[in-house]
Backbone as JSON Lines, residues from 0, in Angstrom:
{"i":0,"aa":"M","n":[8.86,-11.19,-14.54],"ca":[7.49,-11.48,-14.14],"c":[7.22,-10.81,-12.78]}
{"i":1,"aa":"K","n":[6.14,-10.12,-12.67],"ca":[5.77,-9.42,-11.44],"c":[5.19,-10.41,-10.43]}
{"i":2,"aa":"T","n":[5.63,-10.27,-9.18],"ca":[5.07,-11.12,-8.13],"c":[3.95,-10.38,-7.43]}
{"i":3,"aa":"L","n":[3.04,-11.14,-6.85],"ca":[1.92,-10.53,-6.16],"c":[2.39,-9.88,-4.87]}
{"i":4,"aa":"N","n":[1.79,-8.77,-4.53],"ca":[2.23,-7.98,-3.38],"c":[1.43,-8.24,-2.12]}
{"i":5,"aa":"F","n":[0.87,-9.41,-1.94],"ca":[0.14,-9.7,-0.72],"c":[0.57,-11.05,-0.17]}
{"i":6,"aa":"T","n":[0.42,-11.19,1.14],"ca":[0.81,-12.42,1.82],"c":[-0.42,-13.05,2.47]}
{"i":7,"aa":"E","n":[-0.24,-14.25,3.01],"ca":[-1.34,-14.9,3.73],"c":[-1.76,-14.04,4.93]}
{"i":8,"aa":"Q","n":[-0.8,-13.37,5.54],"ca":[-1.13,-12.51,6.67],"c":[-1.98,-11.33,6.23]}
{"i":9,"aa":"D","n":[-1.7,-10.8,5.04],"ca":[-2.53,-9.72,4.51],"c":[-3.97,-10.19,4.33]}
{"i":10,"aa":"V","n":[-4.12,-11.39,3.81],"ca":[-5.45,-11.96,3.6],"c":[-6.16,-12.14,4.94]}
{"i":11,"aa":"D","n":[-5.43,-12.66,5.92],"ca":[-6.03,-12.91,7.23],"c":[-6.41,-11.63,7.96]}
{"i":12,"aa":"R","n":[-5.71,-10.55,7.69],"ca":[-5.98,-9.26,8.37],"c":[-6.96,-8.36,7.61]}
{"i":13,"aa":"M","n":[-7.39,-8.78,6.45],"ca":[-8.27,-7.95,5.63],"c":[-9.55,-7.62,6.38]}
{"i":14,"aa":"T","n":[-9.91,-6.34,6.4],"ca":[-11.14,-5.91,7.07],"c":[-12.29,-5.85,6.06]}
{"i":15,"aa":"D","n":[-13.49,-5.75,6.56],"ca":[-14.67,-5.61,5.68],"c":[-14.56,-4.36,4.82]}
{"i":16,"aa":"A","n":[-14.08,-3.27,5.41],"ca":[-13.94,-2.01,4.67],"c":[-12.9,-2.14,3.55]}
{"i":17,"aa":"E","n":[-11.79,-2.79,3.85],"ca":[-10.76,-2.99,2.82],"c":[-11.27,-3.89,1.7]}
{"i":18,"aa":"L","n":[-12.01,-4.91,2.07],"ca":[-12.59,-5.79,1.06],"c":[-13.6,-5.05,0.2]}
{"i":19,"aa":"A","n":[-14.4,-4.2,0.8],"ca":[-15.37,-3.4,0.03],"c":[-14.64,-2.49,-0.95]}
{"i":20,"aa":"N","n":[-13.53,-1.89,-0.54],"ca":[-12.74,-1.04,-1.45],"c":[-12.15,-1.85,-2.59]}
{"i":21,"aa":"L","n":[-11.66,-3.04,-2.27],"ca":[-11.13,-3.93,-3.29],"c":[-12.21,-4.28,-4.31]}
{"i":22,"aa":"A","n":[-13.37,-4.65,-3.82],"ca":[-14.48,-5.0,-4.71],"c":[-14.9,-3.81,-5.57]}
{"i":23,"aa":"K","n":[-14.9,-2.63,-4.98],"ca":[-15.27,-1.42,-5.74],"c":[-14.29,-1.18,-6.88]}
{"i":24,"aa":"R","n":[-12.99,-1.35,-6.59],"ca":[-11.98,-1.18,-7.65],"c":[-12.21,-2.19,-8.77]}
{"i":25,"aa":"L","n":[-12.5,-3.45,-8.38],"ca":[-12.72,-4.48,-9.39],"c":[-13.97,-4.18,-10.22]}
{"i":26,"aa":"E","n":[-15.02,-3.7,-9.57],"ca":[-16.25,-3.37,-10.31],"c":[-16.03,-2.22,-11.28]}
{"i":27,"aa":"Q","n":[-15.27,-1.23,-10.85],"ca":[-15.02,-0.07,-11.72],"c":[-14.07,-0.41,-12.86]}
{"i":28,"aa":"D","n":[-13.2,-1.39,-12.62],"ca":[-12.27,-1.87,-13.64],"c":[-11.54,-0.72,-14.34]}
{"i":29,"aa":"D","n":[-11.03,0.21,-13.54],"ca":[-10.32,1.38,-14.07],"c":[-8.88,1.35,-13.57]}
{"i":30,"aa":"Y","n":[-8.09,0.44,-14.11],"ca":[-6.71,0.25,-13.7],"c":[-5.78,0.78,-14.77]}
{"i":31,"aa":"P","n":[-4.64,1.32,-14.35],"ca":[-3.66,1.8,-15.34],"c":[-3.14,0.67,-16.23]}
{"i":32,"aa":"T","n":[-3.01,-0.54,-15.65],"ca":[-2.57,-1.69,-16.44],"c":[-3.45,-2.89,-16.09]}
{"i":33,"aa":"A","n":[-3.5,-3.82,-16.99],"ca":[-4.27,-5.05,-16.74],"c":[-3.68,-5.83,-15.58]}
{"i":34,"aa":"F","n":[-2.38,-5.72,-15.38],"ca":[-1.73,-6.47,-14.31],"c":[-2.18,-6.0,-12.93]}
{"i":35,"aa":"E","n":[-2.46,-4.72,-12.77],"ca":[-2.95,-4.22,-11.48],"c":[-4.34,-4.77,-11.18]}
{"i":36,"aa":"G","n":[-5.18,-4.83,-12.17],"ca":[-6.5,-5.43,-12.0],"c":[-6.41,-6.9,-11.68]}
{"i":37,"aa":"L","n":[-5.49,-7.58,-12.35],"ca":[-5.3,-9.01,-12.12],"c":[-4.79,-9.27,-10.7]}
{"i":38,"aa":"E","n":[-3.94,-8.38,-10.2],"ca":[-3.44,-8.55,-8.83],"c":[-4.6,-8.42,-7.83]}
{"i":39,"aa":"D","n":[-5.48,-7.44,-8.03],"ca":[-6.65,-7.32,-7.15],"c":[-7.54,-8.55,-7.25]}
{"i":40,"aa":"W","n":[-7.71,-9.07,-8.47],"ca":[-8.53,-10.26,-8.66],"c":[-7.93,-11.45,-7.91]}
{"i":41,"aa":"H","n":[-6.62,-11.59,-7.99],"ca":[-5.95,-12.69,-7.28],"c":[-6.08,-12.53,-5.76]}
{"i":42,"aa":"L","n":[-6.03,-11.29,-5.29],"ca":[-6.22,-11.06,-3.86],"c":[-7.63,-11.45,-3.44]}
{"i":43,"aa":"L","n":[-8.63,-11.04,-4.21],"ca":[-10.01,-11.42,-3.89],"c":[-10.16,-12.94,-3.91]}
{"i":44,"aa":"R","n":[-9.54,-13.59,-4.85],"ca":[-9.6,-15.05,-4.94],"c":[-8.94,-15.71,-3.73]}
{"i":45,"aa":"A","n":[-7.8,-15.17,-3.29],"ca":[-7.12,-15.71,-2.12],"c":[-7.99,-15.55,-0.87]}
{"i":46,"aa":"I","n":[-8.66,-14.42,-0.76],"ca":[-9.57,-14.2,0.37],"c":[-10.71,-15.19,0.3]}
{"i":47,"aa":"A","n":[-11.22,-15.44,-0.89],"ca":[-12.34,-16.38,-1.06],"c":[-11.96,-17.78,-0.59]}
{"i":48,"aa":"F","n":[-10.73,-18.19,-0.8],"ca":[-10.31,-19.52,-0.37],"c":[-10.06,-19.59,1.13]}
{"i":49,"aa":"R","n":[-9.52,-18.54,1.71],"ca":[-9.17,-18.56,3.14],"c":[-10.32,-18.09,4.02]}
{"i":50,"aa":"R","n":[-11.16,-17.2,3.49],"ca":[-12.25,-16.62,4.29],"c":[-13.51,-16.5,3.43]}
{"i":51,"aa":"P","n":[-14.06,-17.63,3.0],"ca":[-15.16,-17.62,2.04],"c":[-16.39,-16.84,2.5]}
{"i":52,"aa":"E","n":[-16.68,-16.86,3.78],"ca":[-17.85,-16.14,4.28],"c":[-17.73,-14.64,4.06]}
{"i":53,"aa":"M","n":[-16.52,-14.14,4.05],"ca":[-16.29,-12.71,3.89],"c":[-16.53,-12.26,2.44]}
{"i":54,"aa":"V","n":[-16.3,-13.14,1.5],"ca":[-16.35,-12.79,0.08],"c":[-17.7,-13.06,-0.56]}
{"i":55,"aa":"E","n":[-18.59,-13.71,0.17],"ca":[-19.89,-14.08,-0.4],"c":[-20.57,-12.98,-1.21]}
{"i":56,"aa":"P","n":[-20.65,-11.74,-0.71],"ca":[-21.33,-10.7,-1.49],"c":[-20.61,-10.32,-2.78]}
{"i":57,"aa":"Y","n":[-19.37,-10.76,-2.94],"ca":[-18.57,-10.33,-4.1],"c":[-18.19,-11.49,-5.02]}
{"i":58,"aa":"L","n":[-18.81,-12.64,-4.84],"ca":[-18.45,-13.8,-5.66],"c":[-18.66,-13.55,-7.15]}
{"i":59,"aa":"F","n":[-19.59,-12.7,-7.49],"ca":[-19.85,-12.42,-8.91],"c":[-18.6,-11.83,-9.58]}
{"i":60,"aa":"L","n":[-17.74,-11.19,-8.8],"ca":[-16.52,-10.61,-9.36],"c":[-15.48,-11.67,-9.72]}
{"i":61,"aa":"L","n":[-15.62,-12.84,-9.13],"ca":[-14.67,-13.91,-9.41],"c":[-15.06,-14.77,-10.58]}
{"i":62,"aa":"D","n":[-16.33,-14.72,-10.96],"ca":[-16.82,-15.51,-12.09],"c":[-16.39,-16.97,-11.93]}
{"i":63,"aa":"M","n":[-16.67,-17.54,-10.76],"ca":[-16.27,-18.9,-10.46],"c":[-17.44,-19.87,-10.58]}
{"i":64,"aa":"E","n":[-18.18,-19.76,-11.65],"ca":[-19.31,-20.65,-11.86],"c":[-18.8,-22.01,-12.35]}
{"i":65,"aa":"A","n":[-19.56,-23.02,-12.02],"ca":[-19.21,-24.35,-12.51],"c":[-19.58,-24.46,-13.98]}
{"i":66,"aa":"Y","n":[-18.69,-25.01,-14.76],"ca":[-18.92,-25.17,-16.18],"c":[-18.95,-26.65,-16.53]}
{"i":67,"aa":"D","n":[-19.84,-27.01,-17.41],"ca":[-19.9,-28.38,-17.91],"c":[-19.09,-28.43,-19.19]}
{"i":68,"aa":"E","n":[-17.9,-29.01,-19.1],"ca":[-17.02,-29.04,-20.25],"c":[-17.19,-30.3,-21.09]}
{"i":69,"aa":"A","n":[-18.2,-31.09,-20.78],"ca":[-18.39,-32.33,-21.55],"c":[-18.96,-32.07,-22.91]}
């Protein structure tokens, strides 16, 4: 099983430009493997939890809408 290649420190040091590049990769969805796309998605999700204000423009990429499962 592949482990994710980012740490909490990576998330804390993420710049606006790096986040924009990450979001662009996710929008283009042109990854050699599904696992590489999933790793970027997990990184964006980690940033959203630790630095939510930074990810606001990219929340649509996370598809984190509330669902009524009743």
